[in-house]
MOPAC internal coordinates of N, CA, C and O (Angstrom, degrees):
PM7 1SCF
backbone

  N    0.0000 0     0.00 0     0.00 0    0    0    0
  C    1.4786 1     0.00 0     0.00 0    1    0    0
  C    1.4764 1   108.76 1     0.00 0    2    1    0
  O    1.2310 1   121.32 1   -41.77 1    3    2    1
  N    1.2852 1   115.08 1   138.23 1    3    2    1
  C    1.5552 1   121.24 1   179.24 1    5    3    2
  C    1.5364 1   104.24 1  -130.23 1    6    5    3
  O    1.2310 1   123.86 1   -21.03 1    7    6    5
  N    1.3643 1   110.20 1   158.97 1    7    6    5
  C    1.3913 1   122.29 1   167.69 1    9    7    6
  C    1.5285 1   115.00 1   -89.62 1   10    9    7
  O    1.2310 1   118.29 1   -64.89 1   11   10    9
  N    1.3996 1   120.86 1   115.11 1   11   10    9
  C    1.4297 1   124.37 1  -172.58 1   13   11   10
  C    1.5266 1   104.22 1  -120.08 1   14   13   11
  O    1.2310 1   122.07 1   -15.21 1   15   14   13
  N    1.3604 1   113.64 1   164.79 1   15   14   13
  C    1.5048 1   119.40 1   178.32 1   17   15   14
  C    1.4356 1   106.92 1   -92.21 1   18   17   15
  O    1.2310 1   119.20 1   -39.69 1   19   18   17
  N    1.3767 1   119.14 1   140.31 1   19   18   17
  C    1.4399 1   122.13 1   179.13 1   21   19   18
  C    1.4953 1   110.46 1   -72.71 1   22   21   19
  O    1.2310 1   119.82 1   -38.92 1   23   22   21
  N    1.4043 1   117.94 1   141.08 1   23   22   21
  C    1.4421 1   119.57 1  -175.56 1   25   23   22
  C    1.4614 1   109.11 1   -76.03 1   26   25   23
  O    1.2310 1   113.91 1   168.88 1   27   26   25
  N    1.3863 1   129.13 1   -11.12 1   27   26   25
  C    1.3763 1   126.91 1  -173.78 1   29   27   26
  C    1.5769 1   107.56 1  -105.88 1   30   29   27
  O    1.2310 1   117.47 1   127.94 1   31   30   29
  N    1.2597 1   122.42 1   -52.06 1   31   30   29
  C    1.5169 1   126.83 1  -178.52 1   33   31   30
  C    1.3224 1   113.25 1  -100.85 1   34   33   31
  O    1.2310 1   116.97 1   162.32 1   35   34   33
  N    1.2917 1   123.36 1   -17.68 1   35   34   33
  C    1.5151 1   116.19 1   177.60 1   37   35   34
  C    1.4949 1   119.45 1    88.92 1   38   37   35
  O    1.2310 1   122.74 1   174.10 1   39   38   37
  N    1.4332 1   112.36 1    -5.90 1   39   38   37
  C    1.5011 1   115.05 1  -174.91 1   41   39   38
  C    1.5696 1   103.53 1   -89.03 1   42   41   39
  O    1.2310 1   122.53 1    -9.30 1   43   42   41
  N    1.4026 1   112.77 1   170.70 1   43   42   41
  C    1.4256 1   116.74 1  -173.48 1   45   43   42
  C    1.5760 1   104.39 1   -88.46 1   46   45   43
  O    1.2310 1   126.33 1   -32.76 1   47   46   45
  N    1.4076 1   105.44 1   147.24 1   47   46   45
  C    1.5189 1   116.71 1   175.78 1   49   47   46
  C    1.5373 1   109.50 1  -145.15 1   50   49   47
  O    1.2310 1   122.26 1   -11.33 1   51   50   49
  N    1.2972 1   113.28 1   168.67 1   51   50   49
  C    1.4669 1   114.07 1   174.40 1   53   51   50
  C    1.4968 1   113.39 1   -79.98 1   54   53   51
  O    1.2310 1   120.55 1   -27.60 1   55   54   53
  N    1.3386 1   116.56 1   152.40 1   55   54   53
  C    1.3809 1   118.74 1   179.29 1   57   55   54
  C    1.5684 1   113.91 1   -69.68 1   58   57   55
  O    1.2310 1   122.03 1   150.36 1   59   58   57
  N    1.3137 1   113.71 1   -29.64 1   59   58   57
  C    1.4032 1   122.79 1   179.80 1   61   59   58
  C    1.5139 1   115.54 1   -75.51 1   62   61   59
  O    1.2310 1   120.35 1   159.71 1   63   62   61
  N    1.2788 1   116.94 1   -20.29 1   63   62   61
  C    1.4331 1   124.10 1  -178.66 1   65   63   62
  C    1.4666 1   111.22 1   -64.95 1   66   65   63
  O    1.2310 1   118.16 1   -52.82 1   67   66   65
  N    1.3596 1   121.12 1   127.18 1   67   66   65
  C    1.5092 1   116.51 1   177.39 1   69   67   66
  C    1.4375 1   113.64 1   -68.54 1   70   69   67
  O    1.2310 1   116.29 1   152.00 1   71   70   69
  N    1.2389 1   124.65 1   -28.00 1   71   70   69
  C    1.4342 1   128.84 1   179.92 1   73   71   70
  C    1.5756 1   110.35 1  -137.25 1   74   73   71
  O    1.2310 1   122.71 1   -22.03 1   75   74   73
  N    1.3303 1   112.41 1   157.97 1   75   74   73
  C    1.5459 1   115.81 1  -177.63 1   77   75   74
  C    1.6509 1   103.38 1   -75.75 1   78   77   75
  O    1.2310 1   122.41 1   -48.97 1   79   78   77
  N    1.2458 1   112.99 1   131.03 1   79   78   77
  C    1.4522 1   121.80 1   172.84 1   81   79   78
  C    1.5080 1   117.55 1   -65.63 1   82   81   79
  O    1.2310 1   119.65 1   166.66 1   83   82   81
  N    1.3183 1   118.27 1   -13.34 1   83   82   81
  C    1.4798 1   124.22 1   179.25 1   85   83   82
  C    1.4641 1   113.19 1   -94.19 1   86   85   83
  O    1.2310 1   119.13 1   136.97 1   87   86   85
  N    1.3626 1   119.26 1   -43.03 1   87   86   85
  C    1.4001 1   123.10 1  -172.87 1   89   87   86
  C    1.5250 1   109.64 1  -121.57 1   90   89   87
  O    1.2310 1   116.27 1   164.05 1   91   90   89
  N    1.3503 1   124.69 1   -15.95 1   91   90   89
  C    1.4390 1   121.80 1   174.50 1   93   91   90
  C    1.5612 1   110.52 1    90.50 1   94   93   91
  O    1.2310 1   119.61 1   179.36 1   95   94   93
  N    1.4125 1   118.35 1    -0.64 1   95   94   93
  C    1.4022 1   118.10 1   179.79 1   97   95   94
  C    1.5207 1   111.29 1   -70.92 1   98   97   95
  O    1.2310 1   123.85 1   -43.65 1   99   98   97
  N    1.3012 1   110.22 1   136.35 1   99   98   97
  C    1.4288 1   121.58 1   173.87 1  101   99   98
  C    1.5158 1   114.30 1  -111.88 1  102  101   99
  O    1.2310 1   120.00 1   -68.13 1  103  102  101
  N    1.3693 1   117.61 1   111.87 1  103  102  101
  C    1.4672 1   118.25 1  -176.81 1  105  103  102
  C    1.5304 1   116.42 1   -55.05 1  106  105  103
  O    1.2310 1   119.36 1   153.33 1  107  106  105
  N    1.3218 1   118.82 1   -26.67 1  107  106  105
  C    1.3990 1   120.02 1   179.41 1  109  107  106
  C    1.5264 1   115.45 1   -74.59 1  110  109  107
  O    1.2310 1   120.88 1   169.43 1  111  110  109
  N    1.3013 1   115.92 1   -10.57 1  111  110  109
  C    1.4049 1   123.98 1  -179.60 1  113  111  110
  C    1.5033 1   112.90 1   -71.52 1  114  113  111
  O    1.2310 1   119.55 1   159.14 1  115  114  113
  N    1.3212 1   118.47 1   -20.86 1  115  114  113
  C    1.5434 1   120.40 1   176.60 1  117  115  114
  C    1.3213 1   111.00 1    88.18 1  118  117  115
  O    1.2310 1   122.78 1    10.37 1  119  118  117
  N    1.4716 1   112.28 1  -169.63 1  119  118  117
  C    1.3362 1   124.29 1  -174.68 1  121  119  118
  C    1.6406 1   114.44 1   -63.86 1  122  121  119
  O    1.2310 1   126.03 1   140.37 1  123  122  121
  N    1.3095 1   106.01 1   -39.63 1  123  122  121
  C    1.4564 1   116.43 1  -174.55 1  125  123  122
  C    1.5890 1   110.00 1   -60.13 1  126  125  123
  O    1.2310 1   121.76 1   137.08 1  127  126  125
  N    1.3703 1   114.23 1   -42.92 1  127  126  125
  C    1.4524 1   118.14 1   178.79 1  129  127  126
  C    1.5443 1   107.55 1   -65.40 1  130  129  127
  O    1.2310 1   118.86 1   139.41 1  131  130  129
  N    1.2988 1   119.79 1   -40.59 1  131  130  129
  C    1.5212 1   121.98 1  -175.75 1  133  131  130
  C    1.3982 1   105.69 1   -65.80 1  134  133  131
  O    1.2310 1   115.71 1   135.75 1  135  134  133
  N    1.2917 1   125.75 1   -44.25 1  135  134  133
  C    1.4624 1   129.41 1   177.57 1  137  135  134
  C    1.6148 1   110.32 1   -59.17 1  138  137  135
  O    1.2310 1   120.71 1   138.35 1  139  138  137
  N    1.3231 1   116.24 1   -41.65 1  139  138  137
  C    1.4803 1   118.35 1   175.83 1  141  139  138
  C    1.4514 1   112.99 1   -64.33 1  142  141  139
  O    1.2310 1   120.28 1   138.23 1  143  142  141
  N    1.2555 1   117.06 1   -41.77 1  143  142  141
  C    1.4719 1   125.00 1  -174.42 1  145  143  142
  C    1.5823 1   104.30 1   -66.47 1  146  145  143
  O    1.2310 1   120.14 1   129.93 1  147  146  145
  N    1.3156 1   117.33 1   -50.07 1  147  146  145
  C    1.5237 1   120.42 1   174.83 1  149  147  146
  C    1.4056 1   112.52 1   -51.73 1  150  149  147
  O    1.2310 1   119.73 1   131.56 1  151  150  149
  N    1.4199 1   118.12 1   -48.44 1  151  150  149
  C    1.4687 1   116.96 1  -173.80 1  153  151  150
  C    1.5383 1   106.68 1   -73.21 1  154  153  151
  O    1.2310 1   115.07 1   151.31 1  155  154  153
  N    1.1950 1   126.95 1   -28.69 1  155  154  153
  C    1.4222 1   125.49 1   173.61 1  157  155  154
  C    1.4891 1   109.07 1   -62.51 1  158  157  155
  O    1.2310 1   120.01 1   134.31 1  159  158  157
  N    1.3307 1   117.59 1   -45.69 1  159  158  157
  C    1.4983 1   122.87 1  -178.91 1  161  159  158
  C    1.4752 1   110.19 1   -58.71 1  162  161  159
  O    1.2310 1   118.56 1   136.47 1  163  162  161
  N    1.3706 1   120.34 1   -43.53 1  163  162  161
  C    1.4383 1   125.86 1   178.19 1  165  163  162
  C    1.5255 1   110.65 1   -61.21 1  166  165  163
  O    1.2310 1   122.33 1   133.24 1  167  166  165
  N    1.4247 1   113.15 1   -46.76 1  167  166  165
  C    1.4747 1   113.11 1   178.60 1  169  167  166
  C    1.5767 1   113.73 1   -61.86 1  170  169  167
  O    1.2310 1   121.47 1   140.65 1  171  170  169
  N    1.2648 1   114.79 1   -39.35 1  171  170  169
  C    1.4452 1   117.32 1  -173.39 1  173  171  170
  C    1.7174 1   105.94 1   -68.01 1  174  173  171
  O    1.2310 1   122.80 1   139.21 1  175  174  173
  N    1.3254 1   112.24 1   -40.79 1  175  174  173
  C    1.4456 1   115.54 1  -178.94 1  177  175  174
  C    1.5816 1   109.24 1   -67.18 1  178  177  175
  O    1.2310 1   118.97 1   145.03 1  179  178  177
  N    1.3415 1   119.58 1   -34.97 1  179  178  177
  C    1.5432 1   120.66 1   176.11 1  181  179  178
  C    1.4517 1   108.58 1   -67.95 1  182  181  179
  O    1.2310 1   117.76 1   142.20 1  183  182  181
  N    1.3718 1   121.86 1   -37.80 1  183  182  181
  C    1.3779 1   128.02 1  -173.78 1  185  183  182
  C    1.5981 1   104.94 1   -65.07 1  186  185  183
  O    1.2310 1   120.55 1   128.84 1  187  186  185
  N    1.4149 1   116.56 1   -51.16 1  187  186  185
  C    1.4825 1   119.13 1   176.55 1  189  187  186
  C    1.4329 1   113.91 1   -58.25 1  190  189  187
  O    1.2310 1   116.42 1   138.95 1  191  190  189
  N    1.3890 1   124.41 1   -41.05 1  191  190  189
  C    1.3145 1   124.32 1   177.37 1  193  191  190
  C    1.5388 1   112.08 1   -64.88 1  194  193  191
  O    1.2310 1   119.26 1   143.67 1  195  194  193
  N    1.3085 1   119.02 1   -36.33 1  195  194  193
  C    1.5044 1   120.77 1  -178.06 1  197  195  194
  C    1.5247 1   107.00 1   -69.62 1  198  197  195
  O    1.2310 1   120.95 1   138.16 1  199  198  197
  N    1.3217 1   115.80 1   -41.84 1  199  198  197
  C    1.3927 1   119.55 1   179.87 1  201  199  198
  C    1.6433 1   112.23 1   -61.30 1  202  201  199
  O    1.2310 1   121.71 1   135.31 1  203  202  201
  N    1.3435 1   114.34 1   -44.69 1  203  202  201
  C    1.3797 1   116.65 1   172.72 1  205  203  202
  C    1.5584 1   119.16 1   -55.83 1  206  205  203
  O    1.2310 1   122.88 1   144.75 1  207  206  205
  N    1.3469 1   112.09 1   -35.25 1  207  206  205
  C    1.4717 1   119.09 1   176.27 1  209  207  206
  C    1.4669 1   110.16 1   -69.82 1  210  209  207
  O    1.2310 1   119.01 1   140.27 1  211  210  209
  N    1.3591 1   119.50 1   -39.73 1  211  210  209
  C    1.4627 1   121.43 1   179.06 1  213  211  210
  C    1.5369 1   109.53 1   -67.94 1  214  213  211
  O    1.2310 1   119.09 1   143.03 1  215  214  213
  N    1.2614 1   119.34 1   -36.97 1  215  214  213
  C    1.4410 1   127.32 1   172.00 1  217  215  214
  C    1.5073 1   112.00 1   -58.63 1  218  217  215
  O    1.2310 1   121.49 1   140.97 1  219  218  217
  N    1.3279 1   114.76 1   -39.03 1  219  218  217
  C    1.5869 1   113.04 1   179.92 1  221  219  218
  C    1.5130 1   107.21 1   -75.64 1  222  221  219
  O    1.2310 1   118.61 1   144.43 1  223  222  221
  N    1.2851 1   120.25 1   -35.57 1  223  222  221
  C    1.4251 1   119.62 1   178.94 1  225  223  222
  C    1.5816 1   112.80 1   -64.21 1  226  225  223
  O    1.2310 1   118.86 1   142.91 1  227  226  225
  N    1.2871 1   119.77 1   -37.09 1  227  226  225
  C    1.4160 1   122.46 1   176.16 1  229  227  226
  C    1.4567 1   108.07 1   -64.20 1  230  229  227
  O    1.2310 1   120.19 1   134.89 1  231  230  229
  N    1.3472 1   117.25 1   -45.11 1  231  230  229
  C    1.4947 1   121.14 1  -179.62 1  233  231  230
  C    1.5126 1   108.84 1   -59.50 1  234  233  231
  O    1.2310 1   123.33 1   141.86 1  235  234  233
  N    1.3545 1   111.22 1   -38.14 1  235  234  233
  C    1.4350 1   116.84 1  -174.73 1  237  235  234
  C    1.6489 1   110.53 1   -68.21 1  238  237  235
  O    1.2310 1   122.02 1   144.88 1  239  238  237
  N    1.3601 1   113.73 1   -35.12 1  239  238  237
  C    1.3685 1   116.42 1   178.87 1  241  239  238
  C    1.5847 1   114.95 1   -73.95 1  242  241  239
  O    1.2310 1   120.03 1   143.40 1  243  242  241
  N    1.3875 1   117.54 1   -36.60 1  243  242  241
  C    1.3842 1   124.16 1   171.24 1  245  243  242
  C    1.4222 1   110.09 1   -61.97 1  246  245  243
  O    1.2310 1   117.23 1   131.89 1  247  246  245
  N    1.3275 1   122.88 1   -48.11 1  247  246  245
  C    1.3760 1   124.78 1  -173.85 1  249  247  246
  C    1.5594 1   109.07 1   -72.19 1  250  249  247
  O    1.2310 1   116.28 1   148.93 1  251  250  249
  N    1.2407 1   124.68 1   -31.07 1  251  250  249
  C    1.3815 1   130.62 1   173.78 1  253  251  250
  C    1.5029 1   111.78 1   -64.53 1  254  253  251
  O    1.2310 1   119.22 1   139.58 1  255  254  253
  N    1.3248 1   119.09 1   -40.42 1  255  254  253
  C    1.3103 1   125.25 1  -177.44 1  257  255  254
  C    1.6458 1   106.90 1   -71.31 1  258  257  255
  O    1.2310 1   123.55 1   134.84 1  259  258  257
  N    1.3660 1   110.80 1   -45.16 1  259  258  257
  C    1.5904 1   113.54 1  -175.72 1  261  259  258
  C    1.5918 1   104.85 1   -68.36 1  262  261  259
  O    1.2310 1   118.94 1   148.08 1  263  262  261
  N    1.3743 1   119.62 1   -31.92 1  263  262  261
  C    1.4836 1   116.29 1  -178.68 1  265  263  262
  C    1.5434 1   111.13 1   -75.66 1  266  265  263
  O    1.2310 1   120.37 1   146.04 1  267  266  265
  N    1.3630 1   116.89 1   -33.96 1  267  266  265
  C    1.3766 1   120.96 1  -179.60 1  269  267  266
  C    1.5662 1   109.96 1   -68.52 1  270  269  267
  O    1.2310 1   120.12 1   138.43 1  271  270  269
  N    1.1935 1   117.38 1   -41.57 1  271  270  269
  C    1.4182 1   125.59 1  -177.20 1  273  271  270
  C    1.4956 1   114.63 1   -98.36 1  274  273  271
  O    1.2310 1   120.97 1  -153.34 1  275  274  273
  N    1.3585 1   115.76 1    26.66 1  275  274  273
  C    1.4344 1   121.08 1  -178.90 1  277  275  274
  C    1.5550 1   113.82 1   -78.99 1  278  277  275
  O    1.2310 1   119.46 1  -156.51 1  279  278  277
  N    1.2785 1   118.63 1    23.49 1  279  278  277
  C    1.5642 1   127.54 1   179.19 1  281  279  278
  C    1.4170 1   108.01 1    63.96 1  282  281  279
  O    1.2310 1   117.96 1  -160.89 1  283  282  281
  N    1.4127 1   121.49 1    19.11 1  283  282  281
  C    1.4821 1   116.47 1   169.97 1  285  283  282
  C    1.4836 1   114.30 1    79.67 1  286  285  283
  O    1.2310 1   120.47 1   163.62 1  287  286  285
  N    1.3440 1   116.70 1   -16.38 1  287  286  285
  C    1.4928 1   120.93 1  -173.50 1  289  287  286
  C    1.4240 1   108.10 1   -94.72 1  290  289  287
  O    1.2310 1   116.25 1   -61.45 1  291  290  289
  N    1.4382 1   124.72 1   118.55 1  291  290  289
  C    1.3729 1   130.94 1  -178.81 1  293  291  290
  C    1.4825 1   108.64 1   -58.91 1  294  293  291
  O    1.2310 1   117.28 1   155.18 1  295  294  293
  N    1.2770 1   122.79 1   -24.82 1  295  294  293
  C    1.4898 1   122.12 1  -172.72 1  297  295  294
  C    1.5272 1   107.85 1   -96.83 1  298  297  295
  O    1.2310 1   116.30 1   177.88 1  299  298  297
  N    1.1932 1   124.63 1    -2.12 1  299  298  297
  C    1.5176 1   122.82 1   175.87 1  301  299  298
  C    1.4556 1   112.35 1   -72.19 1  302  301  299
  O    1.2310 1   121.81 1   -32.95 1  303  302  301
  N    1.3389 1   114.14 1   147.05 1  303  302  301
  C    1.4959 1   119.52 1  -177.22 1  305  303  302
  C    1.5504 1   114.65 1   -61.09 1  306  305  303
  O    1.2310 1   124.13 1   150.49 1  307  306  305
  N    1.4702 1   109.69 1   -29.51 1  307  306  305
  C    1.5659 1   113.50 1  -175.93 1  309  307  306
  C    1.5688 1   103.96 1   -65.22 1  310  309  307
  O    1.2310 1   124.60 1   130.59 1  311  310  309
  N    1.3518 1   108.78 1   -49.41 1  311  310  309
  C    1.6438 1   117.16 1  -173.05 1  313  311  310
  C    1.5131 1   105.92 1   -60.09 1  314  313  311
  O    1.2310 1   119.17 1   133.28 1  315  314  313
  N    1.3138 1   119.18 1   -46.72 1  315  314  313
  C    1.4855 1   120.75 1   178.63 1  317  315  314
  C    1.5461 1   118.06 1   -64.21 1  318  317  315
  O    1.2310 1   121.41 1   138.13 1  319  318  317
  N    1.2872 1   114.92 1   -41.87 1  319  318  317
  C    1.4733 1   124.44 1  -179.71 1  321  319  318
  C    1.5705 1   104.29 1   -68.40 1  322  321  319
  O    1.2310 1   121.39 1   136.60 1  323  322  321
  N    1.3560 1   114.94 1   -43.40 1  323  322  321
  C    1.5124 1   116.43 1  -177.43 1  325  323  322
  C    1.4392 1   113.64 1   -63.74 1  326  325  323
  O    1.2310 1   121.20 1   138.47 1  327  326  325
  N    1.3847 1   115.31 1   -41.53 1  327  326  325
  C    1.4060 1   117.34 1   175.97 1  329  327  326
  C    1.5565 1   116.46 1   -65.68 1  330  329  327
  O    1.2310 1   121.81 1   139.68 1  331  330  329
  N    1.2499 1   114.13 1   -40.32 1  331  330  329
  C    1.4690 1   121.56 1   176.83 1  333  331  330
  C    1.5899 1   108.56 1   -60.98 1  334  333  331
  O    1.2310 1   121.58 1   136.55 1  335  334  333
  N    1.3053 1   114.57 1   -43.45 1  335  334  333
  C    1.5668 1   121.14 1   175.88 1  337  335  334
  C    1.3750 1   112.22 1   -63.97 1  338  337  335
  O    1.2310 1   117.06 1   140.86 1  339  338  337
  N    1.2766 1   123.19 1   -39.14 1  339  338  337
  C    1.3168 1   126.77 1   175.66 1  341  339  338
  C    1.6353 1   117.58 1   -59.69 1  342  341  339
  O    1.2310 1   123.17 1   133.39 1  343  342  341
  N    1.3538 1   111.53 1   -46.61 1  343  342  341
  C    1.4268 1   118.35 1  -179.64 1  345  343  342
  C    1.5312 1   106.27 1   -73.09 1  346  345  343
  O    1.2310 1   118.93 1   142.46 1  347  346  345
  N    1.2292 1   119.66 1   -37.54 1  347  346  345
  C    1.5418 1   117.85 1  -174.93 1  349  347  346
  C    1.5012 1   104.27 1   -71.74 1  350  349  347
  O    1.2310 1   117.48 1   140.05 1  351  350  349
  N    1.3766 1   122.41 1   -39.95 1  351  350  349
  C    1.5268 1   117.59 1   179.35 1  353  351  350
  C    1.5048 1   110.43 1   -68.52 1  354  353  351
  O    1.2310 1   117.01 1   144.95 1  355  354  353
  N    1.3230 1   123.29 1   -35.05 1  355  354  353
  C    1.4377 1   120.42 1   175.66 1  357  355  354
  C    1.4398 1   111.66 1   -61.23 1  358  357  355
  O    1.2310 1   120.38 1   137.01 1  359  358  357
  N    1.2714 1   116.87 1   -42.99 1  359  358  357
  C    1.5082 1   121.69 1   177.96 1  361  359  358
  C    1.5862 1   115.94 1   -65.81 1  362  361  359
  O    1.2310 1   122.57 1   148.76 1  363  362  361
  N    1.3703 1   112.68 1   -31.24 1  363  362  361
  C    1.3470 1   118.32 1  -177.97 1  365  363  362
  C    1.5969 1   104.72 1   -78.42 1  366  365  363
  O    1.2310 1   118.00 1   138.41 1  367  366  365
  N    1.2708 1   121.42 1   -41.59 1  367  366  365
  C    1.3737 1   126.01 1   179.41 1  369  367  366
  C    1.5045 1   111.03 1   -61.86 1  370  369  367
  O    1.2310 1   121.41 1   137.08 1  371  370  369
  N    1.3218 1   114.90 1   -42.92 1  371  370  369
  C    1.5291 1   120.28 1   176.47 1  373  371  370
  C    1.4683 1   114.81 1   -61.60 1  374  373  371
  O    1.2310 1   122.89 1   139.62 1  375  374  373
  N    1.3771 1   112.07 1   -40.38 1  375  374  373
  C    1.4199 1   117.77 1  -178.57 1  377  375  374
  C    1.6677 1   111.70 1   -67.78 1  378  377  375
  O    1.2310 1   120.62 1   135.39 1  379  378  377
  N    1.3696 1   116.42 1   -44.61 1  379  378  377
  C    1.4257 1   126.18 1   178.89 1  381  379  378
  C    1.5854 1   105.60 1   -63.26 1  382  381  379
  O    1.2310 1   116.53 1   132.04 1  383  382  381
  N    1.1946 1   124.20 1   -47.96 1  383  382  381
  C    1.4038 1   127.39 1  -177.65 1  385  383  382
  C    1.3965 1   112.18 1   -65.73 1  386  385  383
  O    1.2310 1   118.17 1   137.98 1  387  386  385
  N    1.3673 1   121.09 1   -42.02 1  387  386  385
  C    1.4666 1   125.21 1   175.87 1  389  387  386
  C    1.4903 1   110.05 1   -63.17 1  390  389  387
  O    1.2310 1   118.93 1   134.46 1  391  390  389
  N    1.3243 1   119.65 1   -45.54 1  391  390  389
  C    1.3860 1   123.09 1   179.36 1  393  391  390
  C    1.5850 1   109.21 1   -62.88 1  394  393  391
  O    1.2310 1   117.12 1   139.62 1  395  394  393
  N    1.2199 1   123.09 1   -40.38 1  395  394  393
  C    1.4074 1   131.15 1   173.53 1  397  395  394
  C    1.4909 1   113.84 1   -54.51 1  398  397  395
  O    1.2310 1   121.86 1   126.28 1  399  398  397
  N    1.3629 1   114.04 1   -53.72 1  399  398  397
  C    1.4704 1   123.67 1   175.40 1  401  399  398
  C    1.5344 1   112.49 1   -61.44 1  402  401  399
  O    1.2310 1   122.33 1   133.62 1  403  402  401
  N    1.3303 1   113.14 1   -46.38 1  403  402  401
  C    1.4014 1   115.62 1   178.84 1  405  403  402
  C    1.5006 1   118.37 1   -58.71 1  406  405  403
  O    1.2310 1   122.27 1   139.55 1  407  406  405
  N    1.3659 1   113.26 1   -40.45 1  407  406  405
  C    1.4239 1   116.90 1   176.68 1  409  407  406
  C    1.5277 1   111.70 1   -73.95 1  410  409  407
  O    1.2310 1   118.16 1   150.30 1  411  410  409
  N    1.3254 1   121.11 1   -29.70 1  411  410  409
  C    1.4099 1   124.86 1   179.66 1  413  411  410
  C    1.6629 1   113.07 1   -65.59 1  414  413  411
  O    1.2310 1   122.54 1   138.65 1  415  414  413
  N    1.5148 1   112.73 1   -41.35 1  415  414  413
  C    1.3285 1   116.45 1  -171.93 1  417  415  414
  C    1.5137 1   116.48 1  -104.15 1  418  417  415
  O    1.2310 1   121.96 1   156.58 1  419  418  417
  N    1.3313 1   113.85 1   -23.42 1  419  418  417
  C    1.5340 1   118.35 1  -178.41 1  421  419  418
  C    1.4514 1   118.43 1  -112.29 1  422  421  419
  O    1.2310 1   120.20 1   163.57 1  423  422  421
  N    1.3848 1   117.23 1   -16.43 1  423  422  421
  C    1.5816 1   117.77 1   178.78 1  425  423  422
  C    1.4952 1   110.13 1  -117.82 1  426  425  423
  O    1.2310 1   121.84 1  -123.19 1  427  426  425
  N    1.2161 1   114.09 1    56.81 1  427  426  425
  C    1.5198 1   123.06 1  -175.01 1  429  427  426
  C    1.5153 1   105.69 1   -67.94 1  430  429  427
  O    1.2310 1   118.99 1   142.28 1  431  430  429
  N    1.3353 1   119.54 1   -37.72 1  431  430  429
  C    1.5372 1   125.10 1  -170.79 1  433  431  430
  C    1.4695 1   107.46 1   -78.20 1  434  433  431
  O    1.2310 1   116.67 1   172.98 1  435  434  433
  N    1.3596 1   123.94 1    -7.02 1  435  434  433
  C    1.4932 1   123.23 1  -173.87 1  437  435  434
  C    1.4930 1   107.84 1  -101.07 1  438  437  435
  O    1.2310 1   120.10 1   180.00 1  439  438  437

């Protein structure tokens, strides 16, 4: 028994194992199974990025509400927290959207 690298995920697995314990890839499945595995990996990555974008939008709405209703006083904690939350949500959304576009246009082979 030897430790080998999985052809799909690149993690280490036993040479006697029929499938990779990390990703479930079976080398005897052939090229079709490898393509299915890579397509699933892309779908999962896209789903995570979309969920991150939706999370950023929710944070943006909460921060906007807190900022808008911060009693008009720029020194109040609601105003300050709302402003910080708005900036953080915008940065998070920009990061998630940029990551999504990067994968869409530049990582077509992965």
